[in-house]
N, CA and C of each residue as an Amber inpcrd file, in Angstrom:
protein
   270
   8.2930000 -10.1470000  -7.4390000   7.3940000 -10.7850000  -6.5260000
   6.5080000  -9.7190000  -5.8830000   5.2190000  -9.8950000  -5.9300000
   4.2800000  -8.9090000  -5.3910000   4.1580000  -9.0450000  -3.8860000
   4.0600000  -7.9070000  -3.2290000   3.8560000  -7.9080000  -1.7900000
   2.3600000  -7.9580000  -1.5010000   1.9990000  -8.6330000  -0.4400000
   0.5920000  -8.6660000  -0.0840000   0.2270000  -7.3740000   0.6370000
  -0.9280000  -6.8510000   0.3150000  -1.3850000  -5.6030000   0.9180000
  -1.9500000  -5.8640000   2.3060000  -1.7960000  -4.8950000   3.1630000
  -2.3820000  -4.9840000   4.4980000  -3.8690000  -4.7110000   4.3810000
  -4.6980000  -5.5340000   4.9830000  -6.1300000  -5.2670000   4.9310000
  -6.4430000  -3.8880000   5.4920000  -7.3760000  -3.1320000   4.8790000
  -7.6440000  -1.7610000   5.2950000  -7.9850000  -1.6290000   6.7710000
  -8.7840000  -2.5310000   7.3140000  -9.2000000  -2.3960000   8.6940000
  -8.0690000  -2.7020000   9.6660000  -7.0980000  -3.4740000   9.2570000
  -6.0090000  -3.8330000  10.1540000  -5.1080000  -2.6450000  10.4450000
  -4.9890000  -1.7010000   9.5020000  -4.0850000  -0.5810000   9.6830000
  -4.7870000   0.6840000  10.1680000  -6.1030000   0.6620000  10.3170000
  -6.8390000   1.8420000  10.7180000  -7.3450000   1.7190000  12.1460000
  -7.4010000   2.8630000  12.8200000  -8.0310000   2.8940000  14.1270000
  -9.5000000   3.2120000  13.9320000 -10.2530000   3.2470000  15.0080000
 -11.6740000   3.5260000  14.9000000 -12.0150000   4.9870000  15.1050000
 -11.0240000   5.8860000  15.0390000 -11.3020000   7.3100000  15.1100000
 -11.1590000   7.9080000  13.7190000 -11.9770000   8.8880000  13.4320000
 -11.9820000   9.5090000  12.1130000 -10.7060000  10.3340000  11.9410000
 -10.0130000  10.1830000  10.8160000  -8.8000000  10.9780000  10.5720000
  -9.1090000  12.4750000  10.5840000  -8.1440000  13.2680000  11.0100000
  -8.3370000  14.7170000  11.1320000  -8.6390000  15.3920000   9.7990000
  -8.1220000  14.8520000   8.6960000  -8.3410000  15.4870000   7.3910000
  -9.5820000  14.9580000   6.6740000 -10.4190000  14.2180000   7.3730000
 -11.6270000  13.6500000   6.7630000 -12.8110000  14.5970000   6.9330000
 -13.7730000  14.4550000   6.0590000 -15.0340000  15.1810000   6.1340000
 -16.1450000  14.1710000   6.3410000 -17.2890000  14.6510000   6.8020000
 -18.4380000  13.7680000   6.9970000 -19.6530000  14.3630000   6.3110000
 -20.5810000  13.4830000   5.9720000 -21.8400000  13.9200000   5.3730000
 -22.9660000  13.0530000   5.9260000 -23.9250000  13.6920000   6.5590000
 -25.0800000  12.9660000   7.0830000 -25.9700000  12.5450000   5.9360000
 -26.3390000  11.2970000   5.9420000 -27.2300000  10.7410000   4.9230000
 -28.2550000   9.8590000   5.6220000 -29.2050000   9.3890000   4.8700000
 -30.2090000   8.4990000   5.4280000 -29.5300000   7.2410000   5.9620000
 -29.7080000   6.9550000   7.2350000 -29.1550000   5.7510000   7.8290000
 -27.8400000   5.9210000   8.5490000 -27.2000000   7.0980000   8.4630000
 -25.9290000   7.2890000   9.1470000 -25.1360000   8.4510000   8.5870000
 -23.8360000   8.3670000   8.7230000 -22.9360000   9.4230000   8.2540000
 -21.7990000   8.8000000   7.4600000 -21.5440000   9.3470000   6.2690000
 -20.4260000   8.8970000   5.4360000 -19.1750000   9.6580000   5.8460000
 -18.0510000   8.9790000   5.8960000 -16.7620000   9.5950000   6.2040000
 -15.9270000   9.4990000   4.9300000 -15.4050000  10.6330000   4.4760000
 -14.6630000  10.6540000   3.2100000 -13.5560000  11.6910000   3.2450000
 -12.6960000  11.6030000   2.2530000 -11.6250000  12.5730000   2.0460000
 -11.7140000  13.0200000   0.5880000 -11.7110000  14.3380000   0.3750000
 -11.7220000  14.8600000  -0.9970000 -10.3720000  14.6310000  -1.6510000
 -10.3910000  14.1640000  -2.8930000  -9.1810000  14.0300000  -3.6970000
  -9.0840000  15.2970000  -4.5450000  -8.0060000  16.0680000  -4.3750000
  -7.8740000  17.3490000  -5.0770000  -6.6300000  17.3700000  -5.9540000
  -6.6240000  18.3600000  -6.8320000  -5.4920000  18.5650000  -7.7270000
  -5.4140000  20.0580000  -8.0220000  -4.2030000  20.5880000  -8.0800000
  -4.0390000  22.0030000  -8.4060000  -4.2660000  22.2080000  -9.9000000
  -5.0730000  23.2120000 -10.2350000  -5.3480000  23.5470000 -11.6310000
  -4.6940000  24.8820000 -11.9650000  -3.6750000  24.8800000 -12.8320000
  -3.0450000  26.1490000 -13.2140000  -4.0270000  27.0750000 -13.9370000
  -4.9650000  26.5020000 -14.6600000  -5.9580000  27.2940000 -15.3800000
  -6.8540000  28.0620000 -14.4150000  -7.3000000  27.3800000 -13.3540000
  -8.1620000  28.0200000 -12.3620000  -7.3630000  28.7870000 -11.3080000
  -6.0900000  28.3930000 -11.1340000  -5.2560000  29.0270000 -10.1280000
  -5.5790000  28.5780000  -8.7170000  -6.1910000  27.4050000  -8.5820000
  -6.5630000  26.8890000  -7.2600000  -6.7240000  25.3760000  -7.3240000
  -6.9160000  24.7880000  -6.1620000  -7.1960000  23.3560000  -6.0760000
  -8.6190000  23.0910000  -6.5650000  -8.8060000  21.9780000  -7.2340000
 -10.1590000  21.5620000  -7.6090000 -10.3700000  20.1310000  -7.1230000
 -11.5950000  19.8280000  -6.7710000 -11.9410000  18.5060000  -6.2600000
 -12.1570000  17.5650000  -7.4340000 -11.4220000  16.4560000  -7.4240000
 -11.5600000  15.4460000  -8.4740000 -12.5740000  14.3730000  -8.0890000
 -12.6800000  14.1130000  -6.8150000 -13.5890000  13.0720000  -6.3530000
 -13.4460000  12.8750000  -4.8550000 -14.1200000  11.8450000  -4.3640000
 -14.0860000  11.5290000  -2.9430000 -13.5890000  10.1110000  -2.7370000
 -12.7810000   9.9510000  -1.7140000 -12.3610000   8.6250000  -1.2900000
 -13.1340000   8.3230000  -0.0180000 -14.0390000   7.3550000  -0.0980000
 -14.8260000   7.0040000   1.0770000 -13.9820000   6.1590000   2.0160000
 -13.9570000   6.5830000   3.2840000 -13.1240000   5.9300000   4.2860000
 -13.9060000   4.9980000   5.1900000 -15.1990000   5.2540000   5.3420000
 -16.0160000   4.4220000   6.2200000 -17.2980000   5.1180000   6.6130000
 -17.8440000   4.7190000   7.7590000 -19.1490000   5.1850000   8.1990000
 -19.1140000   5.4450000   9.6960000 -20.0320000   6.2650000  10.1610000
 -20.2010000   6.4780000  11.5900000 -21.6580000   6.8080000  11.8670000
 -22.0420000   6.7110000  13.1220000 -23.4140000   7.0020000  13.5460000
 -24.4490000   6.2410000  12.7270000 -24.1910000   4.9830000  12.4400000
 -25.1090000   4.1940000  11.6240000 -26.3390000   3.8290000  12.4520000
 -27.5060000   4.1960000  11.9090000 -28.7660000   3.8670000  12.5700000
 -29.5640000   2.8420000  11.7780000 -29.3010000   2.7750000  10.4590000
 -30.0550000   1.8640000   9.6010000 -29.1650000   1.4380000   8.4260000
 -28.6420000   0.2190000   8.4870000 -27.7380000  -0.2760000   7.4390000
 -28.4340000  -0.3820000   6.0950000 -29.7150000  -0.7370000   6.0710000
 -30.4480000  -0.8410000   4.8020000 -30.5860000   0.5210000   4.1350000
 -30.8890000   1.5540000   4.9150000 -31.0030000   2.9070000   4.3680000
 -29.6490000   3.3960000   3.8710000 -28.5940000   3.0740000   4.6070000
 -27.2460000   3.4590000   4.1920000 -26.8680000   2.7690000   2.8900000
 -27.2340000   1.5050000   2.7610000 -26.9870000   0.7540000   1.5250000
 -27.7180000   1.4050000   0.3590000 -28.9650000   1.7960000   0.5760000
 -29.7500000   2.4530000  -0.4750000 -29.1270000   3.7870000  -0.8830000
 -28.5830000   4.5170000   0.0850000 -27.9170000   5.7850000  -0.2070000
 -26.7010000   5.5600000  -1.0940000 -25.8840000   4.5580000  -0.7590000
 -24.7060000   4.2600000  -1.5770000 -25.1130000   3.8650000  -2.9940000
 -26.1310000   3.0210000  -3.1180000 -26.5890000   2.5790000  -4.4350000
 -27.1230000   3.7550000  -5.2420000 -27.8580000   4.6480000  -4.6080000
 -28.4110000   5.8110000  -5.3090000 -27.3120000   6.7360000  -5.8260000
 -26.1690000   6.7320000  -5.1650000 -25.0320000   7.5460000  -5.5930000
 -24.1410000   6.8250000  -6.6000000 -24.5030000   5.6010000  -6.9290000
 -23.7150000   4.8350000  -7.8840000 -22.4570000   4.2440000  -7.2800000
 -22.4220000   4.1230000  -5.9600000 -21.2530000   3.5780000  -5.2740000
 -21.4400000   2.0990000  -5.0090000 -20.3310000   1.4080000  -4.8560000
 -20.3440000  -0.0250000  -4.5900000 -20.8750000  -0.2860000  -3.1850000
 -21.9800000  -1.0090000  -3.0790000 -22.5590000  -1.2990000  -1.7650000
 -21.7010000  -2.2860000  -0.9750000 -20.7420000  -2.9060000  -1.5970000
 -19.8060000  -3.7800000  -0.8970000 -18.9690000  -3.0200000   0.1140000
 -18.9200000  -1.6900000  -0.0160000 -18.1880000  -0.8620000   0.9470000
 -18.7260000  -1.0550000   2.3570000 -19.9990000  -1.3970000   2.4750000
 -20.5850000  -1.6260000   3.8030000 -19.8820000  -2.7560000   4.5330000
 -19.3170000  -3.6860000   3.7790000 -18.6720000  -4.8610000   4.3650000
 -17.1590000  -4.7170000   4.4670000 -16.5850000  -3.7490000   3.7200000
 -15.1280000  -3.6440000   3.6420000 -14.5510000  -2.3960000   4.2960000
 -15.3720000  -1.3660000   4.4740000 -14.8840000  -0.1440000   5.1040000
 -15.2530000  -0.1510000   6.5830000 -14.4380000   0.4930000   7.4150000
 -14.6890000   0.4410000   8.8570000 -15.8430000   1.3310000   9.3050000
 -16.4020000   0.9820000  10.4460000 -17.3700000   1.8480000  11.1100000
 -16.6040000   2.5840000  12.1990000 -16.5530000   3.9010000  12.1120000
 -15.8100000   4.7090000  13.0680000 -16.6270000   4.9190000  14.3320000
 -15.9210000   5.0440000  15.4690000 -16.5630000   5.1960000  16.7640000
 -17.1330000   6.5740000  17.0190000 -16.4910000   7.5920000  16.5120000
 -16.9240000   8.9520000  16.8250000 -16.9260000   9.8170000  15.5890000
 -17.6510000  10.9360000  15.6560000 -17.7070000  11.8560000  14.5290000
 -16.7160000  12.9750000  14.7340000 -16.4070000  13.6940000  13.6680000
 -15.4830000  14.8150000  13.7250000 -16.0720000  15.8860000  14.6320000
 -15.2630000  16.4220000  15.5090000 -15.6830000  17.5000000  16.3780000
 -16.3210000  17.0570000  17.6790000 -16.4720000  15.7840000  17.9210000
 -17.0580000  15.3240000  19.1770000 -15.9790000  15.0070000  20.1810000
């Protein structure tokens, strides 16, 4: 029997996690966490991709949507990921 998943916004607070990074883009700031893996060949961690956690400092939702689309990301994230109250370091 499958367990139902907790909706992402229900388990998250509105503060950016300490291990998250931010990137200013047109229309606001993306909040993400790098997904890494140790490479024995390189002898160090390498970045495999980014897990987008949400947004902050949004000034223009349309511009933010265009930024996500230009990066090949699902624009549905605007409706499913949280908007954080504060940025890292504030």
